[in-house]
C-alpha positions in Angstrom: -9.9 -0.8 22.9 -6.0 -0.7 21.7 -3.9 2.7 20.9 -2.1 2.0 17.4 0.2 4.3 15.7 -0.4 4.4 12.1 2.3 5.9 9.9 1.6 6.9 6.6 -2.1 6.8 7.6 -3.2 9.8 5.2 -2.3 7.5 2.0 -3.9 4.9 0.1 -3.7 1.8 2.2 -2.9 3.6 5.5 -6.1 5.9 5.1 -8.4 2.7 5.0 -6.8 1.0 7.6 -6.9 3.7 9.8 -10.7 4.3 9.0 -11.2 0.5 9.5 -9.7 0.6 12.8 -11.2 3.2 14.1 -15.2 2.2 12.9 -14.0 -1.0 15.3 -13.6 1.2 17.8 -9.8 1.4 18.4 -7.8 4.6 18.8 -5.4 5.5 16.1 -2.5 8.0 16.5 -1.9 8.8 13.0 1.6 9.8 11.7 1.8 11.4 8.3 4.6 13.5 6.5 1.4 14.8 4.3 3.7 14.6 0.7 1.9 14.4 -2.5 0.2 11.2 -2.1 -0.9 11.9 1.7 -4.6 13.2 1.3 -6.5 14.2 4.6 -9.8 14.3 2.6 -9.7 10.3 2.8 -9.8 10.9 6.6 -12.9 13.5 6.2 -15.3 11.1 7.9 -13.2 11.0 11.2 -13.5 14.8 11.9 -14.0 15.5 15.2 -13.7 11.7 16.2 -11.9 11.5 19.8 -10.4 8.1 18.3 -8.8 9.3 15.8 -5.6 11.6 16.6 -3.7 13.2 13.3 -0.4 14.2 13.7 1.9 15.9 10.6 5.6 14.8 10.9 8.3 12.3 9.6 8.9 8.8 10.8 12.6 9.1 10.8 12.4 12.3 13.3 13.6 10.1 16.3 13.1 12.9 19.1 9.4 13.7 17.7 8.4 10.3 17.1 9.9 9.5 20.6 7.7 11.9 22.3 4.9 10.7 20.4 5.4 7.1 21.7 5.7 8.7 25.5 2.8 10.6 25.1 0.2 8.0 23.6 2.1 4.9 24.4 0.6 2.8 21.6 0.1 -0.5 21.9 1.4 -1.3 18.3 3.2 0.5 15.4 1.8 -0.2 11.9 4.3 1.6 9.8 2.9 2.1 5.9 4.6 5.1 5.5 6.8 4.8 2.0 7.1 6.1 -1.4 5.7 3.9 -3.3 5.6 4.4 -7.1 8.0 2.7 -8.9 8.0 4.9 -11.9 8.5 8.0 -9.4 11.5 5.8 -8.0 13.2 5.7 -12.0 12.6 9.5 -11.8 14.3 10.3 -8.4 15.5 7.4 -6.4 16.7 9.6 -3.7 13.7 10.5 -2.1 12.8 6.4 -1.9 16.3 5.8 0.1 15.2 8.7 2.5 12.1 7.7 3.5 11.9 3.8 3.3 15.4 3.2 4.4 16.7 5.8 6.7 13.0 6.8 7.4 12.2 2.9 8.5 15.7 3.5 10.4 14.8 5.9 12.5 11.4 4.7 13.4 12.8 1.5 14.7 15.4 3.2 16.6 12.5 5.6 18.1 10.4 2.6 18.7 13.1 0.4 20.3 14.0 3.1 22.6 10.4 3.3 23.7 10.1 -0.7 23.7 12.8 -1.1 26.4 11.4 1.3 28.8 8.2 -0.9 28.5 7.2 -3.5 31.5 7.9 -7.3 30.7 4.3 -8.0 30.4 4.1 -5.2 27.9 7.1 -5.9 25.8 5.7 -9.1 25.1 2.5 -7.7 24.0 3.8 -4.8 21.5 4.1 -5.4 18.0 5.8 -3.2 15.4 4.4 -4.1 11.8 6.2 -3.4 8.5 3.9 -3.2 5.3 6.1 -4.4 2.3 5.5 -5.4 -1.1 6.0 -8.4 -3.3 8.3 -6.5 -5.7 11.0 -7.0 -3.3 11.1 -10.9 -4.9 12.1 -9.4 -8.1 9.9 -11.0 -11.3 8.6 -14.7 -11.8 8.6 -16.6 -15.1 5.2 -18.4 -16.1 5.2 -20.9 -13.2 5.4 -20.5 -9.5 4.7 -18.1 -6.8 6.6 -15.9 -4.5 6.6 -17.5 -0.9 7.7 -16.3 2.6 11.2 -17.8 1.7 11.9 -16.6 -1.6 15.0 -14.7 -2.4 15.1 -11.1 -2.6 15.9 -9.7 -6.5 14.4 -6.3 -6.5 14.6 -4.8 -9.6 13.7 -1.0 -9.6 14.6 1.7 -6.9 11.1 1.6 -4.9 11.8 -2.5 -4.4 15.3 -2.1 -3.5 14.7 0.8 -0.9 11.6 -1.7 0.4 13.8 -4.9 0.2 16.4 -2.5 2.6 13.9 -1.4 4.4 12.2 -5.0 5.0 16.1 -6.2 6.3 16.6 -3.6 8.7 13.2 -4.7 10.1 14.5 -8.5 10.3 17.4 -7.2 12.2 16.2 -5.2 14.5 13.9 -8.4 15.7 17.1 -10.7 15.5 19.7 -8.5 17.2 17.6 -6.2 19.5 14.3 -8.9 20.3 11.9 -5.7 19.2 8.5 -8.0 18.3 8.1 -7.2 14.5 6.1 -8.5 12.0 6.4 -8.0 8.1 3.8 -8.2 5.6 4.6 -8.4 1.8 1.2 -7.7 -0.3 0.4 -8.2 -3.7 -0.9 -5.1 -5.9 -3.4 -2.9 -3.9 -6.0 -1.0 -5.6 -9.3 0.1 -4.3 -11.0 3.6 -2.7 -8.7 6.7 -2.3 -5.7 5.4 -4.6 -3.6 8.4 -6.1 -4.4 8.1 -9.7 -0.7 7.9 -10.6 -1.2 3.8 -9.9 -2.9 1.8 -12.8 -6.6 1.3 -12.1 -7.1 5.1 -10.8 -5.2 6.4 -13.7 -7.3 4.3 -16.1 -10.4 5.1 -14.6 -9.8 9.2 -14.6 -8.2 9.3 -18.5 -11.1 6.9 -19.9 -13.9 9.6 -18.2 -11.8 12.5 -19.6 -11.5 10.8 -22.9 -8.1 10.6 -23.2 -5.7 7.6 -24.4 -5.3 5.1 -21.9 -1.3 4.4 -21.8 -0.7 0.4 -21.8 3.3 -0.3 -21.2 4.7 -2.7 -23.6 2.3 -5.6 -24.5 0.4 -5.0 -21.7 0.8 -8.7 -20.7 2.6 -8.2 -17.4 1.0 -10.1 -14.8 -0.3 -8.7 -11.4 -2.0 -10.7 -8.6 -4.7 -7.8 -7.3 -5.8 -7.3 -3.8 -8.6 -5.1 -2.7 -7.5 -2.7 -0.3 -10.2 -4.0 2.3 -8.9 -7.3 2.1 -5.4 -6.2 2.7 -6.1 -4.3 5.6 -8.3 -6.9 7.2 -4.9 -9.3 6.9 -2.7 -6.6 8.4 -5.4 -7.1 11.4 -5.1 -10.2 11.5 -1.2 -10.8 11.3 -1.5 -7.8 14.2 -3.6 -9.9 16.5 -2.4 -13.4 16.1 1.0 -13.2 14.1 4.5 -14.9 15.3 6.8 -12.1 16.2 9.8 -12.6 14.1 7.5 -14.0 11.0 7.0 -12.7 7.6 3.1 -13.0 5.9 2.5 -13.0 2.5 -0.4 -11.3 1.1 -2.1 -11.8 -2.1 -5.7 -11.6 -3.7 -5.9 -14.9 -5.4 -6.5 -12.9 -8.9 -3.6 -12.9 -11.4 -4.6 -10.7 -14.4 -2.5 -9.4 -17.2 -2.6 -5.3 -17.2 -4.2 -5.2 -20.6 -6.9 -7.5 -19.1 -7.2 -4.9 -16.1 -7.6 -1.8 -18.6 -10.4 -3.7 -21.0 -12.4 -4.5 -17.5 -12.3 -0.8 -16.5 -13.5 0.2 -20.0 -16.4 -2.1 -20.0 -17.4 -1.5 -16.3 -17.4 2.5 -17.5 -19.4 1.9 -20.7 -22.0 0.1 -18.6 -22.3 2.8 -16.0 -21.4 5.8 -17.9 -21.9 4.9 -21.7 -20.6 7.7 -24.0 -23.1 10.0 -26.0 -21.7 8.9 -29.4 -22.0 4.9 -28.5 -18.1 4.8 -28.7 -16.5 2.1 -26.3 -13.8 3.2 -24.2 -11.2 0.0 -25.2 -11.0 1.9 -28.3 -8.7 5.0 -26.2 -6.0 2.3 -25.4 -2.7 3.2 -26.7 0.3 0.6 -26.1 3.5 2.8 -25.2 7.0 2.0 -24.7 7.5 -0.3 -21.6 8.7 0.6 -18.4 12.2 0.4 -17.8 13.1 -2.7 -15.8 9.4 -3.9 -16.0 9.0 -6.9 -13.8 7.3 -9.5 -16.0 5.1 -11.3 -13.5 4.3 -11.4 -9.7 2.1 -14.0 -7.8 1.8 -14.2 -4.1 1.5 -17.8 -2.3 -0.6 -16.6 0.7 -1.0 -20.0 2.3 1.0 -19.4 5.3 -1.5 -16.5 6.3 -4.9 -18.7 5.5 -3.5 -21.8 7.0 -1.8 -20.4 10.3 -4.2 -17.2 10.8 -7.7 -17.8 8.9 -7.2 -15.2 6.5 -8.5 -15.3 3.0 -9.7 -12.5 0.9 -13.3 -11.5 0.7 -13.4 -10.3 -2.8 -12.8 -11.5 -6.2 -11.2 -9.3 -8.9 -14.8 -9.0 -10.8 -16.3 -7.8 -7.8 -13.7 -5.6 -6.2 -12.8 -3.8 -9.8 -16.7 -3.1 -10.0 -16.5 -1.8 -6.4 -13.5 0.2 -7.4 -15.2 1.7 -10.2 -18.3 2.4 -8.6 -16.5 4.6 -5.9 -14.8 6.8 -8.2 -18.1 7.4 -10.3 -19.6 8.2 -6.9 -16.5 10.3 -5.4 -15.4 12.2 -8.3 -15.0 15.2 -6.3 -12.4 13.3 -4.1 -10.4 12.4 -7.2 -10.7 16.3 -8.4 -9.2 17.8 -5.9 -6.2 15.1 -5.7 -5.9 16.1 -9.1 -5.6 20.2 -8.4 -2.2 19.4 -6.9 1.0 18.9 -8.9 0.2 15.6 -10.5 -1.6 15.8 -13.9 -2.0 12.2 -14.6 1.5 12.7 -16.8 3.7 9.6 -17.5 6.5 9.2 -15.1 9.9 7.3 -15.1 10.7 7.2 -18.9 14.4 7.7 -18.0 
């Protein structure tokens, strides 16, 4: 059994990671600020489980994090904590800088202070894994893929904040020797995702009969990664990755946004047909594009596959079907999420 300090473990990817880690017998100290996207309902299955300790707090609070580290003595830290929605970053970039840059710096400072107190053997075994995004690389044309050596060229306040945090993590390894790892993933989807993101948003809007807003011409391309596959990749990097290295994680599933939306419509029509026999594709509504919308992302994950033996287990077709089925079976979870301030309105039109 390992003890892991997981930050942002009540969010989408972090929550899926925590559920999997505890199921595999690890002890997880789960630190989450519980902003709008943090949801304890995601962790309901762990209620009363002694291997899951939930703590509400801010990663940037050095004294608070320091006390957690001293008390629980984790073998590794996995940092999911971040503001993550591009549209929200357009409306309010300051929150992204505060959490993703300043917060990550605070977490690193507290970690470094703790790491320096460890024995030589425990220093060598310790890991700090920073979870990042392919958006730091900018936009691709029709050809090519992002590799771990692609130059950073972020185009949104969100991706700029994540790029900044990636550089700070790198600096703490090269300057102080802290054994860090960074993963840059493609677009995640799957259970427990907050409905501001494309796939859950389209599912919920389609179910309630609203228009399905597709930005621009709908031909922006993303490499889709099923969240459970992503969590398995993170575990593999944590177990066998080389300190100081970066590993790209992709799903080998490039799809245009319009294809994703049409696939969701078709799956819902099969599983929950409309009484009048109409097709949900008729609800698609092309709207003005997002400012600074990157045209295409594609991840080259060959390093992770070659060096650590990971590969995705889900295709886009199997993963999106699993995802639609999960949301149909868990409408109460989604309903409680939407009881908050978010009402599926469009953000980031500034």
